[in-house]
C-alpha positions as CSV (number, residue, x, y, z in Angstrom):
1,M,-10.0,-22.5,-7.7
2,L,-8.8,-19.1,-8.9
3,D,-10.8,-17.4,-6.4
4,S,-8.7,-18.4,-3.5
5,V,-6.0,-15.6,-2.3
6,R,-4.0,-19.0,-1.2
7,V,-4.1,-20.6,-5.0
8,R,-3.2,-16.8,-6.7
9,L,0.1,-16.5,-4.2
10,T,0.9,-19.8,-5.1
11,A,0.8,-19.3,-9.0
12,W,2.5,-16.3,-8.9
13,Y,5.2,-17.2,-6.9
14,S,5.7,-20.1,-9.1
15,T,5.2,-18.5,-12.1
16,V,8.1,-15.7,-10.8
17,L,10.2,-18.5,-9.6
18,A,10.1,-20.4,-13.3
19,V,10.5,-17.4,-15.0
20,V,13.5,-16.6,-13.0
21,L,15.4,-20.4,-12.9
22,A,14.6,-20.5,-17.0
23,I,16.5,-17.4,-17.1
24,V,19.0,-18.7,-14.8
25,C,19.6,-21.9,-16.3
26,V,19.2,-20.5,-20.0
27,T,21.8,-18.3,-19.3
28,T,24.2,-20.6,-17.5
29,Y,23.3,-23.1,-20.2
30,F,24.6,-20.5,-23.0
31,I,27.9,-19.3,-21.3
32,V,28.8,-23.3,-20.6
33,R,28.3,-23.3,-24.6
34,Q,30.0,-20.1,-25.3
35,T,32.9,-21.1,-22.9
36,S,33.4,-25.0,-24.3
37,M,33.3,-23.6,-27.8
38,Q,36.1,-21.1,-26.9
39,R,38.5,-23.4,-25.4
40,T,37.7,-26.0,-28.2
41,D,39.0,-23.4,-31.2
42,A,41.8,-22.4,-28.2
43,D,43.1,-26.0,-28.2
44,L,42.6,-26.8,-32.0
45,A,44.9,-23.7,-32.5
46,A,47.1,-24.9,-30.3
47,L,47.0,-28.3,-31.8
48,A,47.7,-26.9,-35.5
49,D,50.6,-24.8,-34.0
50,S,52.5,-28.0,-32.6
51,F,50.9,-30.3,-35.8
52,L,52.9,-27.9,-37.8
53,V,56.0,-28.1,-35.6
54,T,56.4,-31.6,-35.6
55,F,55.1,-31.9,-39.4
56,Q,58.4,-28.9,-39.8
57,A,60.8,-31.0,-38.0
58,E,59.9,-34.8,-39.9
59,L,60.3,-32.8,-43.2
60,A,63.5,-31.4,-41.6
61,D,64.5,-35.4,-41.2
62,E,63.9,-36.6,-44.9
63,G,66.9,-34.1,-46.0
64,S,67.1,-31.4,-48.6
65,G,66.8,-31.9,-52.4
66,P,64.0,-32.3,-54.9
67,G,61.0,-33.7,-55.1
68,R,60.8,-34.9,-51.3
69,A,57.7,-36.4,-50.6
70,L,55.5,-34.8,-48.0
71,L,53.4,-38.1,-47.3
72,S,55.6,-39.0,-45.0
73,P,56.2,-35.9,-42.7
74,A,52.8,-35.4,-42.6
75,H,51.6,-38.6,-41.4
76,Q,54.4,-38.8,-38.6
77,A,52.7,-35.9,-37.7
78,M,49.7,-37.1,-37.4
79,I,50.6,-40.2,-35.8
80,E,52.6,-38.0,-33.2
81,H,49.6,-35.9,-32.6
82,R,46.9,-38.7,-32.7
83,S,43.5,-38.3,-30.4
84,E,40.3,-40.5,-30.1
85,N,38.8,-37.3,-31.0
86,D,40.8,-34.9,-33.3
87,G,41.7,-35.5,-37.1
88,F,44.0,-33.3,-39.3
89,V,44.1,-33.1,-43.5
90,V,47.1,-31.5,-45.2
91,V,45.6,-30.4,-48.7
92,G,48.3,-29.2,-51.4
93,P,48.4,-26.5,-53.9
94,D,46.2,-28.1,-56.1
95,G,43.5,-28.5,-53.5
96,G,44.0,-32.6,-53.7
97,R,44.8,-34.1,-50.3
98,I,48.0,-34.9,-49.5
99,A,47.5,-36.9,-46.3
100,A,44.5,-37.1,-43.9
101,S,43.9,-38.9,-39.9
102,D,42.7,-41.9,-41.5
103,D,45.5,-42.8,-43.8
104,A,47.8,-42.2,-41.4
105,A,45.8,-44.4,-39.0
106,L,45.8,-47.4,-41.6
107,A,49.1,-46.9,-42.4
108,S,50.3,-47.7,-38.9
109,S,48.0,-50.0,-38.0
110,G,46.8,-51.7,-41.1
111,E,43.6,-52.7,-40.4
112,A,40.3,-50.7,-40.8
113,G,38.7,-51.6,-38.4
114,E,41.2,-49.4,-35.5
115,T,40.0,-46.2,-36.8
116,T,40.7,-44.3,-33.8
117,N,36.5,-42.6,-34.6
118,R,34.5,-43.6,-36.8
119,Q,32.4,-40.7,-36.6
120,L,35.1,-38.4,-37.5
121,A,36.1,-40.1,-40.0
122,R,32.7,-40.2,-41.6
123,A,32.8,-36.6,-41.0
124,L,36.1,-36.2,-42.7
125,E,34.8,-37.9,-45.8
126,G,31.2,-36.4,-46.1
127,D,30.3,-33.3,-48.3
128,E,30.0,-30.8,-46.1
129,F,33.5,-31.1,-44.9
130,R,34.6,-31.3,-48.8
131,R,32.9,-28.1,-49.2
132,F,34.7,-26.6,-46.2
133,E,38.1,-27.8,-48.0
134,A,37.9,-26.4,-50.8
135,I,37.2,-23.4,-49.3
136,A,39.9,-23.4,-47.1
137,A,42.3,-24.0,-49.7
138,S,41.4,-21.2,-51.6
139,G,41.3,-18.6,-48.2
140,T,43.3,-17.9,-45.4
141,T,42.4,-19.2,-41.5
142,R,39.1,-20.0,-41.0
143,L,36.2,-21.6,-38.0
144,D,33.5,-23.4,-38.8
145,T,31.4,-25.9,-37.3
146,I,30.3,-29.1,-40.2
147,R,28.2,-31.9,-39.7
148,G,28.9,-35.7,-40.7
149,G,26.0,-38.0,-40.4
150,R,25.0,-37.6,-36.5
151,A,28.2,-36.1,-35.7
152,R,29.0,-32.6,-34.9
153,V,32.9,-31.6,-36.0
154,R,34.9,-28.5,-35.5
155,V,37.2,-27.7,-38.3
156,Y,40.2,-24.9,-38.3
157,A,41.8,-23.9,-41.3
158,R,45.6,-22.4,-41.8
159,R,47.5,-21.9,-44.5
160,F,51.2,-22.7,-43.7
161,S,54.2,-23.2,-46.4
162,A,56.6,-26.2,-47.0
163,D,59.1,-27.3,-49.5
164,G,58.0,-24.0,-51.3
165,K,54.8,-25.0,-51.7
166,R,51.4,-23.2,-50.4
167,L,49.4,-25.8,-48.0
168,V,46.8,-25.8,-45.7
169,L,46.8,-28.0,-42.5
170,I,42.4,-28.6,-41.5
171,V,42.6,-29.6,-37.7
172,A,39.3,-31.0,-36.9
173,Q,37.7,-32.1,-33.3
174,S,34.5,-34.1,-32.5
175,L,31.9,-32.6,-30.4
176,H,30.2,-35.4,-29.5
177,G,31.9,-35.1,-25.9
178,Q,30.8,-31.4,-25.8
179,Y,27.5,-32.0,-27.0
180,E,26.8,-34.8,-24.2
181,T,27.8,-32.9,-21.8
182,L,25.6,-30.2,-22.4
183,E,22.8,-32.5,-23.1
184,T,23.1,-33.7,-19.6
185,L,23.4,-30.2,-18.5
186,R,19.7,-29.4,-20.2
187,T,18.0,-32.7,-18.7
188,T,19.5,-31.3,-15.2
189,F,18.6,-27.5,-15.7
190,V,14.8,-29.5,-16.7
191,W,14.8,-31.5,-13.4
192,M,15.8,-28.7,-11.7
193,I,13.3,-26.2,-12.7
194,L,10.3,-29.2,-12.2
195,L,12.2,-30.2,-9.0
196,G,11.5,-26.3,-8.2
197,L,8.5,-25.5,-9.3
198,L,7.1,-28.4,-7.3
199,L,9.5,-27.6,-4.3
200,A,8.3,-23.8,-4.7
201,G,4.3,-24.8,-5.4
202,T,4.4,-26.8,-2.5
203,G,5.6,-24.9,0.4
204,G,4.6,-21.7,-1.2
205,Y,0.7,-23.0,-0.7
206,F,1.2,-24.2,2.7
207,L,3.6,-21.0,3.2
208,A,0.5,-19.1,1.9
209,K,-1.7,-20.9,4.2
210,K,0.2,-20.2,7.8
211,S,0.5,-16.6,6.5
212,L,-3.4,-16.0,6.0
213,Q,-4.2,-18.1,9.0
214,P,-4.8,-14.8,11.1
215,V,-6.7,-13.3,7.9
216,M,-9.0,-16.2,8.4
217,A,-9.7,-15.6,12.0
218,M,-10.2,-11.9,11.7
219,G,-12.7,-13.0,8.7
220,A,-14.7,-15.8,11.2
221,Q,-14.7,-13.2,14.4
222,A,-15.8,-10.1,12.0
223,R,-19.0,-12.4,11.0
224,Q,-19.8,-12.8,14.7
225,I,-19.4,-9.4,15.5
226,G,-23.1,-7.3,15.0
227,A,-24.8,-4.6,16.7
228,T,-25.4,-6.2,19.5
229,N,-22.0,-7.5,20.4
230,L,-20.0,-4.3,19.0
231,H,-17.5,-4.4,22.1
232,A,-16.2,-8.1,20.3
233,R,-12.4,-7.0,19.2
234,L,-10.4,-8.9,16.2
235,P,-7.5,-10.5,17.3
236,V,-3.9,-9.1,16.9
237,V,-1.1,-12.0,16.9
238,N,1.6,-9.9,16.0
239,S,1.3,-5.7,16.1
240,N,4.1,-5.1,13.9
241,D,3.4,-6.8,10.8
242,E,0.8,-5.8,8.3
243,L,-1.6,-8.0,9.2
244,G,-1.8,-7.0,13.0
245,Q,-1.9,-3.7,11.7
246,L,-4.9,-4.3,9.3
247,A,-6.4,-5.5,12.8
248,T,-5.7,-2.8,15.1
249,I,-7.3,-0.6,12.1
250,F,-10.6,-2.6,11.9
251,N,-10.5,-2.9,16.0
252,D,-10.0,0.8,15.8
253,L,-12.9,1.4,13.5
254,L,-14.9,-1.1,15.5
255,N,-14.5,1.5,18.6
256,R,-15.6,4.1,16.5
257,L,-18.8,2.3,15.4
258,D,-19.4,1.3,19.5
259,E,-19.0,4.9,20.6
260,S,-21.4,5.9,17.6
261,F,-23.9,3.1,18.3
262,E,-23.6,4.1,22.1
263,R,-24.0,7.6,21.4
264,Q,-27.1,7.0,18.7
265,R,-28.7,4.5,21.6
266,R,-28.4,7.5,24.7
267,F,-29.2,9.9,22.1
268,I,-32.7,8.3,21.1
269,A,-33.1,7.0,24.7
270,D,-32.5,10.8,26.2
271,A,-34.5,12.3,23.1
272,S,-37.3,9.5,24.1
273,H,-37.0,10.9,27.6
274,E,-37.3,14.7,27.2
275,L,-39.6,14.7,24.3
276,R,-42.3,12.3,27.0
277,T,-42.3,14.7,29.6
278,P,-43.5,17.7,27.9
279,L,-46.3,15.5,25.7
280,A,-47.4,14.1,29.3
281,I,-47.9,17.4,30.5
282,L,-50.0,18.4,27.1
283,R,-51.6,15.3,27.5
284,G,-52.5,16.0,31.4
285,E,-53.5,19.7,30.9
286,A,-56.2,19.1,28.4
287,E,-57.6,16.0,29.6
288,V,-58.0,18.5,32.8
289,A,-59.7,21.1,30.8
290,M,-62.1,18.8,29.1
291,S,-63.2,16.5,32.5
292,Q,-63.8,19.6,34.5
293,K,-67.1,21.5,32.6
294,G,-67.5,24.2,35.3
295,R,-63.8,25.5,35.4
296,G,-63.5,29.4,35.0
297,A,-62.0,31.2,32.9
298,E,-59.1,31.8,35.1
299,E,-58.3,28.2,35.4
300,Y,-58.6,27.8,31.6
301,L,-56.1,30.5,31.1
302,E,-53.8,29.0,33.4
303,S,-54.4,25.4,31.6
304,L,-53.3,27.0,28.4
305,R,-50.7,29.2,29.6
306,I,-49.1,25.4,30.9
307,L,-49.9,23.9,27.6
308,H,-48.5,27.1,25.5
309,E,-44.9,26.7,27.5
310,E,-44.4,23.2,27.2
311,T,-45.9,23.4,23.4
312,T,-42.6,26.3,22.8
313,R,-40.2,23.8,24.9
314,L,-41.5,20.6,22.9
315,I,-40.5,23.4,19.8
316,K,-37.5,23.8,20.5
317,I,-36.4,20.5,21.1
318,V,-37.4,19.8,18.1
319,E,-35.9,22.1,16.5
320,D,-32.5,21.4,18.2
321,L,-32.7,18.4,17.4
322,F,-33.4,18.8,13.7
323,T,-30.1,21.4,13.8
324,L,-27.8,18.5,15.4
325,T,-29.4,15.6,13.3
326,R,-28.8,18.1,9.6
327,A,-25.3,19.0,11.2
328,D,-24.3,15.0,11.9
329,A,-25.2,14.4,8.2
330,G,-23.2,17.3,7.0
331,Q,-26.6,19.2,5.2
332,Y,-26.4,22.2,7.0
333,R,-25.1,24.8,4.8
334,L,-23.4,28.1,6.5
335,T,-24.3,31.5,4.9
336,P,-20.7,32.8,5.5
337,A,-20.3,36.5,6.3
338,E,-17.9,39.0,8.1
339,V,-19.1,39.7,11.5
340,Y,-18.3,41.8,14.0
341,L,-18.3,39.7,16.8
342,E,-18.1,41.9,19.1
343,E,-21.2,43.4,17.9
344,V,-23.1,40.2,18.3
345,V,-22.1,39.8,21.5
346,A,-23.5,43.5,22.9
347,D,-26.6,42.2,21.3
348,C,-27.1,38.7,22.8
349,A,-26.0,40.9,26.3
350,H,-28.9,43.4,25.7
351,S,-31.1,39.6,24.5
352,V,-30.9,38.3,27.6
353,R,-30.5,41.1,29.9
354,T,-34.9,41.0,31.2
355,L,-34.3,37.1,31.7
356,A,-31.0,38.1,33.7
357,S,-33.1,40.6,35.8
358,E,-36.1,38.4,36.8
359,K,-33.3,36.2,38.5
360,N,-31.4,39.6,39.9
361,I,-28.6,38.5,38.0
362,E,-26.1,40.9,37.6
363,L,-25.1,40.9,33.6
364,K,-21.3,42.5,32.9
365,V,-20.5,42.9,29.4
366,E,-16.7,43.7,28.1
367,A,-17.2,43.9,24.3
368,S,-14.9,47.3,23.2
369,A,-12.3,45.5,21.2
370,E,-12.5,45.7,17.3
371,C,-12.9,41.4,16.7
372,L,-13.6,40.8,12.8
373,V,-14.5,37.0,11.6
374,R,-15.6,35.2,9.0
375,G,-18.9,33.3,10.0
376,D,-22.7,32.6,9.8
377,Q,-24.2,35.2,11.9
378,D,-27.3,33.5,12.9
379,L,-25.2,30.7,14.1
380,L,-22.8,32.7,15.7
381,R,-25.5,34.4,17.8
382,R,-27.1,31.1,18.4
383,M,-23.9,29.8,19.8
384,V,-23.5,33.1,22.2
385,L,-26.8,33.1,23.5
386,N,-26.9,29.6,24.3
387,L,-23.8,30.2,26.5
388,L,-25.3,33.3,27.8
389,D,-28.7,30.8,28.8
390,N,-27.0,28.6,30.2
391,A,-24.9,31.0,32.5
392,I,-27.8,32.5,33.8
393,K,-30.2,29.4,34.7
394,Y,-27.4,27.7,36.8
395,T,-26.7,31.1,38.6
396,P,-28.6,31.5,41.7
397,G,-30.3,34.9,42.2
398,G,-27.8,37.9,43.1
399,G,-25.4,35.8,41.0
400,R,-22.7,37.3,38.7
401,V,-22.7,36.9,34.9
402,E,-19.6,38.5,33.0
403,I,-19.7,38.3,29.0
404,A,-16.0,39.6,27.1
405,C,-15.1,39.6,23.6
406,R,-11.5,40.1,23.2
407,A,-9.1,39.9,20.4
408,S,-5.9,37.7,20.2
409,D,-2.9,36.5,18.2
410,T,-4.8,33.9,16.7
411,G,-8.0,35.6,16.5
412,C,-10.7,36.1,18.0
413,E,-12.3,35.1,22.1
414,V,-15.7,34.9,23.7
415,H,-15.2,34.4,27.5
416,V,-18.9,33.4,29.5
417,M,-18.7,33.2,33.2
418,D,-20.9,32.8,36.2
419,T,-20.6,32.8,39.7
420,G,-23.0,29.2,39.7
421,S,-22.2,26.0,41.8
422,G,-19.8,24.7,39.2
423,I,-19.6,21.3,37.7
424,P,-18.5,18.5,39.4
425,A,-14.7,17.2,38.1
426,E,-15.9,13.7,37.4
427,L,-18.7,15.0,35.1
428,Q,-16.7,17.7,33.5
429,S,-15.9,16.0,30.6
430,R,-19.5,14.9,29.5
431,V,-20.2,18.8,30.0
432,F,-20.7,18.8,26.0
433,E,-22.8,15.4,25.4
434,R,-26.0,16.1,24.3
435,F,-29.0,15.7,26.7
436,F,-26.5,16.0,29.6
437,R,-27.5,18.2,32.9
438,A,-25.9,18.1,35.6
439,D,-28.7,18.4,37.7
440,E,-27.6,17.2,41.0
441,A,-24.6,20.0,41.1
442,R,-26.1,23.3,39.5
443,S,-29.7,23.4,40.0
444,R,-32.1,25.5,38.1
445,Q,-33.5,27.5,40.8
446,G,-37.1,26.7,39.7
447,L,-36.7,27.8,36.1
448,A,-38.2,25.8,33.4
449,G,-35.3,23.6,32.4
450,G,-33.6,23.4,29.0
451,A,-33.1,19.8,27.0
452,G,-29.3,19.7,28.2
453,L,-28.9,20.4,24.1
454,G,-27.3,24.2,24.4
455,L,-24.1,23.3,24.8
456,S,-24.1,20.5,22.0
457,I,-25.0,22.9,19.4
458,A,-22.7,25.7,20.3
459,Q,-19.9,23.7,20.0
460,W,-20.9,22.3,16.9
461,I,-21.2,26.2,15.5
462,A,-17.7,26.9,17.1
463,E,-16.1,23.8,15.3
464,A,-18.2,24.3,12.2
465,H,-16.2,27.9,11.8
466,E,-13.1,26.4,12.3
467,G,-12.3,27.0,16.2
468,R,-13.9,25.6,19.6
469,L,-15.6,25.5,22.5
470,E,-14.0,24.8,26.1
471,L,-14.3,24.9,30.0
472,V,-12.1,26.6,31.0
473,Q,-12.7,25.8,34.8
474,S,-15.4,24.9,36.7
475,S,-15.7,25.2,40.6
476,S,-18.1,26.1,43.6
477,A,-16.9,29.2,42.8
478,G,-18.6,29.1,39.2
479,S,-17.9,28.0,35.2
480,H,-15.7,29.5,33.0
481,F,-16.5,28.9,28.9
482,A,-14.5,30.0,26.5
483,V,-14.6,30.3,22.4
484,Y,-11.9,30.3,20.2
485,L,-12.4,31.7,16.6
486,P,-9.8,32.5,13.5
487,G,-9.7,35.9,13.1
488,H,-10.3,37.8,9.7
489,K,-9.2,40.5,7.5
490,A,-11.3,42.9,6.2
491,V,-11.5,43.4,2.6
492,P,-11.4,46.8,1.4
493,P,-14.1,47.7,-1.4
494,A,-13.5,48.1,-4.6
495,A,-12.9,51.2,-6.0
496,S,-15.6,52.7,-8.4
């Protein structure tokens, strides 16, 4: 049962509410109890003051003279302050009682059955009160709570003088009413906690259920999403709350997965297409060579030449695919070192001069500035060669290809410009996609074309070196690609 989030939320909420209610109720109960006891103590002190004033007045009315009796003034004071919950005891200097409330009640009524408070009377006659009375007779002002049967009584003792004698006045007040009030308060608190927990549990469960309905809807929708319908998305009820943000994040994840699956499907389809063509040529040439037994040596050499070219192209495609696969998996390890980029550019330009001269293309190199970077020299060379090869392939005969290596405030830049026919504006955003070739716009002039992986590999190499590769501009006048790499300061050799 606790496997349900709704049940756990309700249980936690109810538990916290129960603790809070218990703390509030217990605190309130003890505050009320303490306040009531303080008020009782104040009433006892005020009642003692009033009793003594009346007692002294009654004693004065008795007149002066030796041997005046104290019983009659005490009884009169007790009768005047007679109350259902209050009782008085006057203790003499020898510890014996001079007067008590019960005696005063009998003297005034003459009937024992009319005692105002039998529980209070029994408490005043109990052993616990007798012990308090003995202690009070020999001490000073004292407050205590005593038991008398089932009753509890608050007692207050005060020493005073009358007619030259040291007497003790004990005022007692029954706590029966207070304890009944506190009992009612306890019962009320218990029912209030139980009712609060019931309402909180019921309401909390339905609130949790309603709050988690979007999660249930998202879960039901997520169960229906698979590789065949990654275009489906989770419903977003309120994009500003936590559940809406979760659904938005999950939808963004689905977008990335959908794009990744789409790239993978396109990659597999394009790779299959690119591999199928050279394989078909290889198979066809082999079948022709084997079917015609009377062919001359020149014909066999031509077939072998075609087989060699297609095999070379196939190997290049497979190598490029392997490079990109390792790069995507993060398994291609760079070998970083200090590399002078202008030297790499000059060396690559020298390597492609033959290819450019075959098409009567002018190759212009500007690599005079010193540009030191930290990176993998082989990969940087491959990046520059891919850019030059791409520019030469798509530049018609008699055109021009320029490459420049420049230092900037942030690092080093390599610019490759050609005078080809350019890339249509609607296709420029796809120029770095794998296997993409704008063949309709950029003629290869009869040369064997690549697989459309060169720019993708060049872009990955630039990003692997914390740089970037951009298509700056492309029009009918030609295209301009630029590589931006962070610079590096040379470390001086250690002194021997």
